[in-house]
N, CA, C and O atoms as a Maestro MAE file, in Angstrom:
{
 s_m_m2io_version
 :::
 2.0.0
}

f_m_ct {
 s_m_title
 :::
 protein
 m_atom[324] {
  # First column is atom index #
  i_m_mmod_type
  r_m_x_coord
  r_m_y_coord
  r_m_z_coord
  i_m_residue_number
  s_m_chain_name
  s_m_pdb_residue_name
  s_m_pdb_atom_name
  i_m_atomic_number
  :::
  1 25 71.858 39.367 20.191 1 A "UNK " " N  " 7
  2 3 70.196 39.493 19.558 1 A "UNK " " CA " 6
  3 2 69.265 39.030 18.991 1 A "UNK " " C  " 6
  4 15 68.326 39.738 18.625 1 A "UNK " " O  " 8
  5 25 69.316 37.682 18.781 2 A "UNK " " N  " 7
  6 3 68.414 36.571 18.272 2 A "UNK " " CA " 6
  7 2 67.748 36.129 19.341 2 A "UNK " " C  " 6
  8 15 66.563 35.897 19.104 2 A "UNK " " O  " 8
  9 25 68.144 35.907 20.575 3 A "UNK " " N  " 7
  10 3 67.853 35.644 21.995 3 A "UNK " " CA " 6
  11 2 66.967 36.058 22.030 3 A "UNK " " C  " 6
  12 15 65.952 35.389 21.832 3 A "UNK " " O  " 8
  13 25 66.928 37.683 22.366 4 A "UNK " " N  " 7
  14 3 66.012 38.519 22.224 4 A "UNK " " CA " 6
  15 2 64.456 38.505 21.608 4 A "UNK " " C  " 6
  16 15 63.422 38.401 22.269 4 A "UNK " " O  " 8
  17 25 64.570 38.629 20.271 5 A "UNK " " N  " 7
  18 3 63.884 38.475 19.192 5 A "UNK " " CA " 6
  19 2 62.506 37.060 19.424 5 A "UNK " " C  " 6
  20 15 61.276 37.020 19.456 5 A "UNK " " O  " 8
  21 25 63.827 35.933 19.558 6 A "UNK " " N  " 7
  22 3 63.056 34.638 19.476 6 A "UNK " " CA " 6
  23 2 62.435 34.391 20.857 6 A "UNK " " C  " 6
  24 15 61.521 33.567 20.840 6 A "UNK " " O  " 8
  25 25 62.787 35.021 22.258 7 A "UNK " " N  " 7
  26 3 62.362 34.832 23.110 7 A "UNK " " CA " 6
  27 2 61.093 35.828 23.188 7 A "UNK " " C  " 6
  28 15 60.108 35.439 23.816 7 A "UNK " " O  " 8
  29 25 61.080 36.905 22.666 8 A "UNK " " N  " 7
  30 3 60.430 37.729 22.387 8 A "UNK " " CA " 6
  31 2 58.772 37.054 21.803 8 A "UNK " " C  " 6
  32 15 57.710 37.027 22.424 8 A "UNK " " O  " 8
  33 25 59.077 36.573 20.427 9 A "UNK " " N  " 7
  34 3 57.919 35.887 19.669 9 A "UNK " " CA " 6
  35 2 57.493 34.654 20.409 9 A "UNK " " C  " 6
  36 15 56.425 34.084 20.186 9 A "UNK " " O  " 8
  37 25 58.653 34.145 21.579 10 A "UNK " " N  " 7
  38 3 57.800 32.791 22.175 10 A "UNK " " CA " 6
  39 2 56.810 33.203 23.192 10 A "UNK " " C  " 6
  40 15 55.690 32.715 23.341 10 A "UNK " " O  " 8
  41 25 57.534 34.479 24.102 11 A "UNK " " N  " 7
  42 3 56.914 34.592 24.761 11 A "UNK " " CA " 6
  43 2 55.439 35.131 24.200 11 A "UNK " " C  " 6
  44 15 54.482 34.962 24.956 11 A "UNK " " O  " 8
  45 25 55.307 35.496 23.467 12 A "UNK " " N  " 7
  46 3 53.719 36.188 22.717 12 A "UNK " " CA " 6
  47 2 52.953 35.009 22.587 12 A "UNK " " C  " 6
  48 15 51.840 34.889 23.100 12 A "UNK " " O  " 8
  49 25 53.603 33.990 21.808 13 A "UNK " " N  " 7
  50 3 52.769 32.640 21.678 13 A "UNK " " CA " 6
  51 2 52.091 32.311 23.121 13 A "UNK " " C  " 6
  52 15 50.991 32.316 23.674 13 A "UNK " " O  " 8
  53 25 53.509 32.013 23.377 14 A "UNK " " N  " 7
  54 3 52.477 31.198 25.140 14 A "UNK " " CA " 6
  55 2 51.676 32.425 25.834 14 A "UNK " " C  " 6
  56 15 50.922 32.204 26.782 14 A "UNK " " O  " 8
  57 25 51.803 33.248 25.508 15 A "UNK " " N  " 7
  58 3 50.415 34.139 25.651 15 A "UNK " " CA " 6
  59 2 48.985 34.033 24.936 15 A "UNK " " C  " 6
  60 15 47.895 34.197 25.485 15 A "UNK " " O  " 8
  61 25 49.156 33.815 23.988 16 A "UNK " " N  " 7
  62 3 48.493 33.723 22.840 16 A "UNK " " CA " 6
  63 2 47.788 31.866 23.329 16 A "UNK " " C  " 6
  64 15 46.614 31.499 23.375 16 A "UNK " " O  " 8
  65 25 48.747 31.266 23.544 17 A "UNK " " N  " 7
  66 3 48.079 29.792 24.019 17 A "UNK " " CA " 6
  67 2 47.448 29.690 24.844 17 A "UNK " " C  " 6
  68 15 46.709 28.706 24.832 17 A "UNK " " O  " 8
  69 25 47.360 30.828 26.264 18 A "UNK " " N  " 7
  70 3 46.874 31.023 27.085 18 A "UNK " " CA " 6
  71 2 45.443 31.659 26.949 18 A "UNK " " C  " 6
  72 15 44.341 31.126 27.074 18 A "UNK " " O  " 8
  73 25 45.714 32.684 26.716 19 A "UNK " " N  " 7
  74 3 44.124 34.027 26.925 19 A "UNK " " CA " 6
  75 2 43.337 33.347 25.379 19 A "UNK " " C  " 6
  76 15 42.122 33.518 25.278 19 A "UNK " " O  " 8
  77 25 44.018 32.662 24.332 20 A "UNK " " N  " 7
  78 3 43.599 31.952 23.436 20 A "UNK " " CA " 6
  79 2 42.957 30.559 22.963 20 A "UNK " " C  " 6
  80 15 42.572 30.202 21.850 20 A "UNK " " O  " 8
  81 25 42.976 29.919 24.163 21 A "UNK " " N  " 7
  82 3 43.239 28.619 24.269 21 A "UNK " " CA " 6
  83 2 41.820 27.540 23.777 21 A "UNK " " C  " 6
  84 15 41.866 26.310 23.824 21 A "UNK " " O  " 8
  85 25 40.539 28.405 23.288 22 A "UNK " " N  " 7
  86 3 39.848 28.088 22.617 22 A "UNK " " CA " 6
  87 2 39.918 28.455 20.738 22 A "UNK " " C  " 6
  88 15 39.196 27.968 19.868 22 A "UNK " " O  " 8
  89 25 40.717 29.169 20.623 23 A "UNK " " N  " 7
  90 3 40.995 29.105 19.291 23 A "UNK " " CA " 6
  91 2 41.758 28.133 19.058 23 A "UNK " " C  " 6
  92 15 41.678 27.540 17.982 23 A "UNK " " O  " 8
  93 25 42.656 27.772 20.021 24 A "UNK " " N  " 7
  94 3 43.747 26.946 19.707 24 A "UNK " " CA " 6
  95 2 43.120 25.808 19.374 24 A "UNK " " C  " 6
  96 15 43.394 25.119 18.392 24 A "UNK " " O  " 8
  97 25 42.046 25.535 20.393 25 A "UNK " " N  " 7
  98 3 41.498 23.975 20.309 25 A "UNK " " CA " 6
  99 2 40.539 23.438 19.275 25 A "UNK " " C  " 6
  100 15 40.234 22.364 18.757 25 A "UNK " " O  " 8
  101 25 40.186 24.837 19.226 26 A "UNK " " N  " 7
  102 3 39.384 24.668 17.792 26 A "UNK " " CA " 6
  103 2 40.484 24.254 16.165 26 A "UNK " " C  " 6
  104 15 40.263 23.342 15.368 26 A "UNK " " O  " 8
  105 25 41.497 25.161 16.119 27 A "UNK " " N  " 7
  106 3 42.498 24.759 14.879 27 A "UNK " " CA " 6
  107 2 42.827 23.680 14.683 27 A "UNK " " C  " 6
  108 15 42.771 23.056 13.623 27 A "UNK " " O  " 8
  109 25 43.471 23.121 16.397 28 A "UNK " " N  " 7
  110 3 44.065 22.283 16.248 28 A "UNK " " CA " 6
  111 2 43.750 20.864 16.879 28 A "UNK " " C  " 6
  112 15 44.457 19.888 17.131 28 A "UNK " " O  " 8
  113 25 42.634 21.097 17.005 29 A "UNK " " N  " 7
  114 3 42.105 19.551 18.048 29 A "UNK " " CA " 6
  115 2 42.178 19.818 19.280 29 A "UNK " " C  " 6
  116 15 42.330 20.896 19.854 29 A "UNK " " O  " 8
  117 25 42.025 18.433 19.791 30 A "UNK " " N  " 7
  118 3 42.452 17.838 21.328 30 A "UNK " " CA " 6
  119 2 43.480 17.861 21.512 30 A "UNK " " C  " 6
  120 15 44.255 18.697 21.046 30 A "UNK " " O  " 8
  121 25 43.803 16.821 22.343 31 A "UNK " " N  " 7
  122 3 45.341 16.673 22.328 31 A "UNK " " CA " 6
  123 2 44.587 15.370 23.500 31 A "UNK " " C  " 6
  124 15 43.843 15.597 24.455 31 A "UNK " " O  " 8
  125 25 45.104 13.995 22.996 32 A "UNK " " N  " 7
  126 3 45.161 13.084 23.502 32 A "UNK " " CA " 6
  127 2 45.577 12.717 25.149 32 A "UNK " " C  " 6
  128 15 44.993 11.960 25.925 32 A "UNK " " O  " 8
  129 25 46.341 13.234 25.285 33 A "UNK " " N  " 7
  130 3 47.503 12.904 26.781 33 A "UNK " " CA " 6
  131 2 46.392 13.410 27.262 33 A "UNK " " C  " 6
  132 15 45.540 12.684 27.774 33 A "UNK " " O  " 8
  133 25 46.211 15.136 27.130 34 A "UNK " " N  " 7
  134 3 45.756 15.925 28.187 34 A "UNK " " CA " 6
  135 2 44.415 15.118 28.564 34 A "UNK " " C  " 6
  136 15 44.278 14.755 29.732 34 A "UNK " " O  " 8
  137 25 43.423 14.827 27.614 35 A "UNK " " N  " 7
  138 3 42.606 14.572 27.526 35 A "UNK " " CA " 6
  139 2 42.216 13.147 28.439 35 A "UNK " " C  " 6
  140 15 41.155 13.030 29.053 35 A "UNK " " O  " 8
  141 25 43.141 12.247 28.400 36 A "UNK " " N  " 7
  142 3 43.483 11.291 29.320 36 A "UNK " " CA " 6
  143 2 43.895 11.530 31.086 36 A "UNK " " C  " 6
  144 15 43.512 11.044 32.150 36 A "UNK " " O  " 8
  145 25 44.855 12.530 30.663 37 A "UNK " " N  " 7
  146 3 45.669 12.811 32.293 37 A "UNK " " CA " 6
  147 2 44.856 14.065 33.158 37 A "UNK " " C  " 6
  148 15 44.699 14.202 34.371 37 A "UNK " " O  " 8
  149 25 44.419 14.902 32.019 38 A "UNK " " N  " 7
  150 3 43.959 15.994 32.837 38 A "UNK " " CA " 6
  151 2 42.076 16.549 32.582 38 A "UNK " " C  " 6
  152 15 41.491 17.629 32.503 38 A "UNK " " O  " 8
  153 25 41.706 15.154 32.530 39 A "UNK " " N  " 7
  154 3 40.533 15.467 32.601 39 A "UNK " " CA " 6
  155 2 39.663 16.415 33.242 39 A "UNK " " C  " 6
  156 15 39.029 17.387 32.831 39 A "UNK " " O  " 8
  157 25 39.840 15.737 34.627 40 A "UNK " " N  " 7
  158 3 39.132 16.731 35.756 40 A "UNK " " CA " 6
  159 2 39.408 18.015 36.051 40 A "UNK " " C  " 6
  160 15 39.017 18.561 37.082 40 A "UNK " " O  " 8
  161 25 40.375 18.794 34.799 41 A "UNK " " N  " 7
  162 3 40.712 20.297 35.585 41 A "UNK " " CA " 6
  163 2 40.758 20.782 33.628 41 A "UNK " " C  " 6
  164 15 41.406 21.757 33.251 41 A "UNK " " O  " 8
  165 25 39.981 19.915 32.678 42 A "UNK " " N  " 7
  166 3 39.924 20.928 31.515 42 A "UNK " " CA " 6
  167 2 40.305 19.760 30.216 42 A "UNK " " C  " 6
  168 15 39.716 19.859 29.140 42 A "UNK " " O  " 8
  169 25 41.108 18.915 30.398 43 A "UNK " " N  " 7
  170 3 41.643 18.330 29.267 43 A "UNK " " CA " 6
  171 2 42.408 18.929 28.723 43 A "UNK " " C  " 6
  172 15 43.502 19.356 29.094 43 A "UNK " " O  " 8
  173 25 41.790 19.021 27.626 44 A "UNK " " N  " 7
  174 3 42.719 19.577 26.267 44 A "UNK " " CA " 6
  175 2 42.895 21.274 26.420 44 A "UNK " " C  " 6
  176 15 43.919 21.951 26.331 44 A "UNK " " O  " 8
  177 25 41.762 21.604 26.635 45 A "UNK " " N  " 7
  178 3 42.139 23.107 27.389 45 A "UNK " " CA " 6
  179 2 43.416 23.339 28.289 45 A "UNK " " C  " 6
  180 15 44.432 23.752 27.730 45 A "UNK " " O  " 8
  181 25 43.425 23.149 29.373 46 A "UNK " " N  " 7
  182 3 44.520 22.384 30.245 46 A "UNK " " CA " 6
  183 2 45.925 22.542 29.771 46 A "UNK " " C  " 6
  184 15 46.901 23.283 29.887 46 A "UNK " " O  " 8
  185 25 45.409 21.167 29.017 47 A "UNK " " N  " 7
  186 3 46.725 20.882 28.101 47 A "UNK " " CA " 6
  187 2 47.540 22.526 27.518 47 A "UNK " " C  " 6
  188 15 48.672 22.969 27.716 47 A "UNK " " O  " 8
  189 25 46.121 23.187 26.604 48 A "UNK " " N  " 7
  190 3 46.875 23.978 26.005 48 A "UNK " " CA " 6
  191 2 47.673 25.382 26.988 48 A "UNK " " C  " 6
  192 15 48.610 26.155 26.789 48 A "UNK " " O  " 8
  193 25 46.900 25.194 27.850 49 A "UNK " " N  " 7
  194 3 47.238 26.757 28.866 49 A "UNK " " CA " 6
  195 2 48.216 26.037 29.708 49 A "UNK " " C  " 6
  196 15 48.827 26.914 30.318 49 A "UNK " " O  " 8
  197 25 48.768 24.609 30.119 50 A "UNK " " N  " 7
  198 3 49.845 24.558 30.640 50 A "UNK " " CA " 6
  199 2 51.148 24.762 29.003 50 A "UNK " " C  " 6
  200 15 52.204 25.393 29.057 50 A "UNK " " O  " 8
  201 25 50.749 24.218 28.078 51 A "UNK " " N  " 7
  202 3 51.847 24.143 26.961 51 A "UNK " " CA " 6
  203 2 52.755 26.137 27.189 51 A "UNK " " C  " 6
  204 15 53.896 26.516 27.454 51 A "UNK " " O  " 8
  205 25 51.104 27.013 26.821 52 A "UNK " " N  " 7
  206 3 51.651 27.767 27.161 52 A "UNK " " CA " 6
  207 2 52.317 28.707 27.828 52 A "UNK " " C  " 6
  208 15 52.991 29.658 27.433 52 A "UNK " " O  " 8
  209 25 51.926 28.157 29.339 53 A "UNK " " N  " 7
  210 3 52.899 28.406 30.391 53 A "UNK " " CA " 6
  211 2 54.313 28.041 30.110 53 A "UNK " " C  " 6
  212 15 55.151 28.879 30.444 53 A "UNK " " O  " 8
  213 25 54.741 26.913 29.541 54 A "UNK " " N  " 7
  214 3 56.017 25.895 29.464 54 A "UNK " " CA " 6
  215 2 56.422 26.942 28.362 54 A "UNK " " C  " 6
  216 15 57.611 27.258 28.360 54 A "UNK " " O  " 8
  217 25 55.660 27.484 27.490 55 A "UNK " " N  " 7
  218 3 56.840 28.393 26.190 55 A "UNK " " CA " 6
  219 2 56.860 29.799 26.952 55 A "UNK " " C  " 6
  220 15 57.694 30.604 26.535 55 A "UNK " " O  " 8
  221 25 56.258 30.091 27.739 56 A "UNK " " N  " 7
  222 3 56.381 31.586 28.269 56 A "UNK " " CA " 6
  223 2 57.580 31.558 29.324 56 A "UNK " " C  " 6
  224 15 58.310 32.532 29.507 56 A "UNK " " O  " 8
  225 25 57.720 30.245 30.052 57 A "UNK " " N  " 7
  226 3 59.020 30.236 31.017 57 A "UNK " " CA " 6
  227 2 60.377 29.664 30.334 57 A "UNK " " C  " 6
  228 15 61.505 29.811 30.804 57 A "UNK " " O  " 8
  229 25 60.053 28.994 29.152 58 A "UNK " " N  " 7
  230 3 61.774 29.097 28.436 58 A "UNK " " CA " 6
  231 2 61.883 30.183 27.808 58 A "UNK " " C  " 6
  232 15 62.908 30.750 28.188 58 A "UNK " " O  " 8
  233 25 61.084 31.047 26.658 59 A "UNK " " N  " 7
  234 3 61.654 32.663 26.435 59 A "UNK " " CA " 6
  235 2 61.657 32.928 27.480 59 A "UNK " " C  " 6
  236 15 62.749 33.493 27.421 59 A "UNK " " O  " 8
  237 25 61.395 33.030 28.435 60 A "UNK " " N  " 7
  238 3 61.627 34.268 29.848 60 A "UNK " " CA " 6
  239 2 63.322 33.552 30.031 60 A "UNK " " C  " 6
  240 15 64.273 34.236 30.408 60 A "UNK " " O  " 8
  241 25 63.411 32.299 29.735 61 A "UNK " " N  " 7
  242 3 64.786 31.800 30.001 61 A "UNK " " CA " 6
  243 2 65.873 32.319 29.071 61 A "UNK " " C  " 6
  244 15 66.981 32.782 29.340 61 A "UNK " " O  " 8
  245 25 65.023 32.044 27.449 62 A "UNK " " N  " 7
  246 3 66.004 32.564 26.492 62 A "UNK " " CA " 6
  247 2 65.966 33.967 26.365 62 A "UNK " " C  " 6
  248 15 66.194 34.473 25.266 62 A "UNK " " O  " 8
  249 25 65.694 34.694 27.397 63 A "UNK " " N  " 7
  250 3 65.794 36.404 26.676 63 A "UNK " " CA " 6
  251 2 66.645 36.880 27.729 63 A "UNK " " C  " 6
  252 15 67.188 37.980 27.619 63 A "UNK " " O  " 8
  253 25 66.843 36.028 28.916 64 A "UNK " " N  " 7
  254 3 67.696 36.079 30.461 64 A "UNK " " CA " 6
  255 2 68.868 35.385 30.538 64 A "UNK " " C  " 6
  256 15 69.645 35.241 31.482 64 A "UNK " " O  " 8
  257 25 68.902 34.794 28.930 65 A "UNK " " N  " 7
  258 3 70.267 33.736 28.669 65 A "UNK " " CA " 6
  259 2 70.592 32.919 29.491 65 A "UNK " " C  " 6
  260 15 71.808 32.730 29.458 65 A "UNK " " O  " 8
  261 25 69.775 31.993 30.654 66 A "UNK " " N  " 7
  262 3 69.615 31.130 30.967 66 A "UNK " " CA " 6
  263 2 69.445 29.740 30.832 66 A "UNK " " C  " 6
  264 15 69.707 28.790 31.569 66 A "UNK " " O  " 8
  265 25 68.919 29.852 29.657 67 A "UNK " " N  " 7
  266 3 68.231 28.442 29.237 67 A "UNK " " CA " 6
  267 2 69.333 27.746 28.639 67 A "UNK " " C  " 6
  268 15 69.203 26.570 28.302 67 A "UNK " " O  " 8
  269 25 70.315 28.319 28.493 68 A "UNK " " N  " 7
  270 3 72.073 27.773 27.748 68 A "UNK " " CA " 6
  271 2 72.552 27.033 28.866 68 A "UNK " " C  " 6
  272 15 72.998 25.890 28.755 68 A "UNK " " O  " 8
  273 25 72.467 27.681 29.984 69 A "UNK " " N  " 7
  274 3 73.009 27.156 31.231 69 A "UNK " " CA " 6
  275 2 72.193 25.697 31.827 69 A "UNK " " C  " 6
  276 15 72.726 24.598 31.985 69 A "UNK " " O  " 8
  277 25 70.565 26.108 32.128 70 A "UNK " " N  " 7
  278 3 69.977 25.347 32.657 70 A "UNK " " CA " 6
  279 2 69.985 24.076 31.501 70 A "UNK " " C  " 6
  280 15 70.221 22.928 31.875 70 A "UNK " " O  " 8
  281 25 69.696 24.400 30.021 71 A "UNK " " N  " 7
  282 3 69.788 22.917 29.429 71 A "UNK " " CA " 6
  283 2 71.190 22.244 29.853 71 A "UNK " " C  " 6
  284 15 71.393 21.041 30.016 71 A "UNK " " O  " 8
  285 25 71.730 22.866 29.935 72 A "UNK " " N  " 7
  286 3 73.015 22.183 30.124 72 A "UNK " " CA " 6
  287 2 73.580 21.403 31.741 72 A "UNK " " C  " 6
  288 15 74.420 20.527 31.949 72 A "UNK " " O  " 8
  289 25 73.016 21.898 32.332 73 A "UNK " " N  " 7
  290 3 72.850 21.621 33.693 73 A "UNK " " CA " 6
  291 2 71.958 20.047 34.035 73 A "UNK " " C  " 6
  292 15 72.181 19.072 34.753 73 A "UNK " " O  " 8
  293 25 70.811 20.477 33.032 74 A "UNK " " N  " 7
  294 3 69.807 19.116 32.790 74 A "UNK " " CA " 6
  295 2 70.559 18.224 32.110 74 A "UNK " " C  " 6
  296 15 71.004 17.175 32.576 74 A "UNK " " O  " 8
  297 25 70.718 18.672 30.902 75 A "UNK " " N  " 7
  298 3 71.834 17.084 29.919 75 A "UNK " " CA " 6
  299 2 72.636 17.245 30.416 75 A "UNK " " C  " 6
  300 15 72.922 18.247 29.760 75 A "UNK " " O  " 8
  301 25 73.817 17.144 31.447 76 A "UNK " " N  " 7
  302 3 74.880 17.156 31.744 76 A "UNK " " CA " 6
  303 2 74.643 15.878 33.498 76 A "UNK " " C  " 6
  304 15 75.506 15.111 33.924 76 A "UNK " " O  " 8
  305 25 73.711 16.027 33.893 77 A "UNK " " N  " 7
  306 3 72.732 15.425 34.831 77 A "UNK " " CA " 6
  307 2 72.273 14.268 34.298 77 A "UNK " " C  " 6
  308 15 72.064 13.368 35.112 77 A "UNK " " O  " 8
  309 25 72.015 13.995 32.920 78 A "UNK " " N  " 7
  310 3 71.035 13.368 32.782 78 A "UNK " " CA " 6
  311 2 72.423 12.161 31.909 78 A "UNK " " C  " 6
  312 15 72.629 10.973 32.155 78 A "UNK " " O  " 8
  313 25 72.835 12.688 31.320 79 A "UNK " " N  " 7
  314 3 74.291 11.839 29.838 79 A "UNK " " CA " 6
  315 2 75.475 11.955 31.078 79 A "UNK " " C  " 6
  316 15 76.212 10.975 30.972 79 A "UNK " " O  " 8
  317 25 75.825 12.683 32.022 80 A "UNK " " N  " 7
  318 3 77.426 12.431 32.354 80 A "UNK " " CA " 6
  319 2 77.045 11.354 33.981 80 A "UNK " " C  " 6
  320 15 76.221 11.768 34.797 80 A "UNK " " O  " 8
  321 25 77.786 10.027 34.185 81 A "UNK " " N  " 7
  322 3 77.673 9.843 34.617 81 A "UNK " " CA " 6
  323 2 79.079 9.567 36.374 81 A "UNK " " C  " 6
  324 15 78.664 9.083 37.427 81 A "UNK " " O  " 8
  :::
 }
 m_bond[323] {
  # First column is bond index #
  i_m_from
  i_m_to
  i_m_order
  :::
  1 1 2 1
  2 2 3 1
  3 3 4 2
  4 3 5 1
  5 5 6 1
  6 6 7 1
  7 7 8 2
  8 7 9 1
  9 9 10 1
  10 10 11 1
  11 11 12 2
  12 11 13 1
  13 13 14 1
  14 14 15 1
  15 15 16 2
  16 15 17 1
  17 17 18 1
  18 18 19 1
  19 19 20 2
  20 19 21 1
  21 21 22 1
  22 22 23 1
  23 23 24 2
  24 23 25 1
  25 25 26 1
  26 26 27 1
  27 27 28 2
  28 27 29 1
  29 29 30 1
  30 30 31 1
  31 31 32 2
  32 31 33 1
  33 33 34 1
  34 34 35 1
  35 35 36 2
  36 35 37 1
  37 37 38 1
  38 38 39 1
  39 39 40 2
  40 39 41 1
  41 41 42 1
  42 42 43 1
  43 43 44 2
  44 43 45 1
  45 45 46 1
  46 46 47 1
  47 47 48 2
  48 47 49 1
  49 49 50 1
  50 50 51 1
  51 51 52 2
  52 51 53 1
  53 53 54 1
  54 54 55 1
  55 55 56 2
  56 55 57 1
  57 57 58 1
  58 58 59 1
  59 59 60 2
  60 59 61 1
  61 61 62 1
  62 62 63 1
  63 63 64 2
  64 63 65 1
  65 65 66 1
  66 66 67 1
  67 67 68 2
  68 67 69 1
  69 69 70 1
  70 70 71 1
  71 71 72 2
  72 71 73 1
  73 73 74 1
  74 74 75 1
  75 75 76 2
  76 75 77 1
  77 77 78 1
  78 78 79 1
  79 79 80 2
  80 79 81 1
  81 81 82 1
  82 82 83 1
  83 83 84 2
  84 83 85 1
  85 85 86 1
  86 86 87 1
  87 87 88 2
  88 87 89 1
  89 89 90 1
  90 90 91 1
  91 91 92 2
  92 91 93 1
  93 93 94 1
  94 94 95 1
  95 95 96 2
  96 95 97 1
  97 97 98 1
  98 98 99 1
  99 99 100 2
  100 99 101 1
  101 101 102 1
  102 102 103 1
  103 103 104 2
  104 103 105 1
  105 105 106 1
  106 106 107 1
  107 107 108 2
  108 107 109 1
  109 109 110 1
  110 110 111 1
  111 111 112 2
  112 111 113 1
  113 113 114 1
  114 114 115 1
  115 115 116 2
  116 115 117 1
  117 117 118 1
  118 118 119 1
  119 119 120 2
  120 119 121 1
  121 121 122 1
  122 122 123 1
  123 123 124 2
  124 123 125 1
  125 125 126 1
  126 126 127 1
  127 127 128 2
  128 127 129 1
  129 129 130 1
  130 130 131 1
  131 131 132 2
  132 131 133 1
  133 133 134 1
  134 134 135 1
  135 135 136 2
  136 135 137 1
  137 137 138 1
  138 138 139 1
  139 139 140 2
  140 139 141 1
  141 141 142 1
  142 142 143 1
  143 143 144 2
  144 143 145 1
  145 145 146 1
  146 146 147 1
  147 147 148 2
  148 147 149 1
  149 149 150 1
  150 150 151 1
  151 151 152 2
  152 151 153 1
  153 153 154 1
  154 154 155 1
  155 155 156 2
  156 155 157 1
  157 157 158 1
  158 158 159 1
  159 159 160 2
  160 159 161 1
  161 161 162 1
  162 162 163 1
  163 163 164 2
  164 163 165 1
  165 165 166 1
  166 166 167 1
  167 167 168 2
  168 167 169 1
  169 169 170 1
  170 170 171 1
  171 171 172 2
  172 171 173 1
  173 173 174 1
  174 174 175 1
  175 175 176 2
  176 175 177 1
  177 177 178 1
  178 178 179 1
  179 179 180 2
  180 179 181 1
  181 181 182 1
  182 182 183 1
  183 183 184 2
  184 183 185 1
  185 185 186 1
  186 186 187 1
  187 187 188 2
  188 187 189 1
  189 189 190 1
  190 190 191 1
  191 191 192 2
  192 191 193 1
  193 193 194 1
  194 194 195 1
  195 195 196 2
  196 195 197 1
  197 197 198 1
  198 198 199 1
  199 199 200 2
  200 199 201 1
  201 201 202 1
  202 202 203 1
  203 203 204 2
  204 203 205 1
  205 205 206 1
  206 206 207 1
  207 207 208 2
  208 207 209 1
  209 209 210 1
  210 210 211 1
  211 211 212 2
  212 211 213 1
  213 213 214 1
  214 214 215 1
  215 215 216 2
  216 215 217 1
  217 217 218 1
  218 218 219 1
  219 219 220 2
  220 219 221 1
  221 221 222 1
  222 222 223 1
  223 223 224 2
  224 223 225 1
  225 225 226 1
  226 226 227 1
  227 227 228 2
  228 227 229 1
  229 229 230 1
  230 230 231 1
  231 231 232 2
  232 231 233 1
  233 233 234 1
  234 234 235 1
  235 235 236 2
  236 235 237 1
  237 237 238 1
  238 238 239 1
  239 239 240 2
  240 239 241 1
  241 241 242 1
  242 242 243 1
  243 243 244 2
  244 243 245 1
  245 245 246 1
  246 246 247 1
  247 247 248 2
  248 247 249 1
  249 249 250 1
  250 250 251 1
  251 251 252 2
  252 251 253 1
  253 253 254 1
  254 254 255 1
  255 255 256 2
  256 255 257 1
  257 257 258 1
  258 258 259 1
  259 259 260 2
  260 259 261 1
  261 261 262 1
  262 262 263 1
  263 263 264 2
  264 263 265 1
  265 265 266 1
  266 266 267 1
  267 267 268 2
  268 267 269 1
  269 269 270 1
  270 270 271 1
  271 271 272 2
  272 271 273 1
  273 273 274 1
  274 274 275 1
  275 275 276 2
  276 275 277 1
  277 277 278 1
  278 278 279 1
  279 279 280 2
  280 279 281 1
  281 281 282 1
  282 282 283 1
  283 283 284 2
  284 283 285 1
  285 285 286 1
  286 286 287 1
  287 287 288 2
  288 287 289 1
  289 289 290 1
  290 290 291 1
  291 291 292 2
  292 291 293 1
  293 293 294 1
  294 294 295 1
  295 295 296 2
  296 295 297 1
  297 297 298 1
  298 298 299 1
  299 299 300 2
  300 299 301 1
  301 301 302 1
  302 302 303 1
  303 303 304 2
  304 303 305 1
  305 305 306 1
  306 306 307 1
  307 307 308 2
  308 307 309 1
  309 309 310 1
  310 310 311 1
  311 311 312 2
  312 311 313 1
  313 313 314 1
  314 314 315 1
  315 315 316 2
  316 315 317 1
  317 317 318 1
  318 318 319 1
  319 319 320 2
  320 319 321 1
  321 321 322 1
  322 322 323 1
  323 323 324 2
  :::
 }
}
């Protein structure tokens, strides 16, 4: 039950990051990494949108129960030789 609630909250946060990018930019400021690497495609605005899309994706993984299996597989490939 907890995964559904946290997943739904994360999903809503991700949607808010994508839709209300300008508000987050004014409240939280610019992202230096995004300004450096994404300057041609929007800088911090693109950074907040990408962050929102990542949050949405991870939230959907959590809701469907795939977050642990994906995370476990990735960590296994990194740390197990």
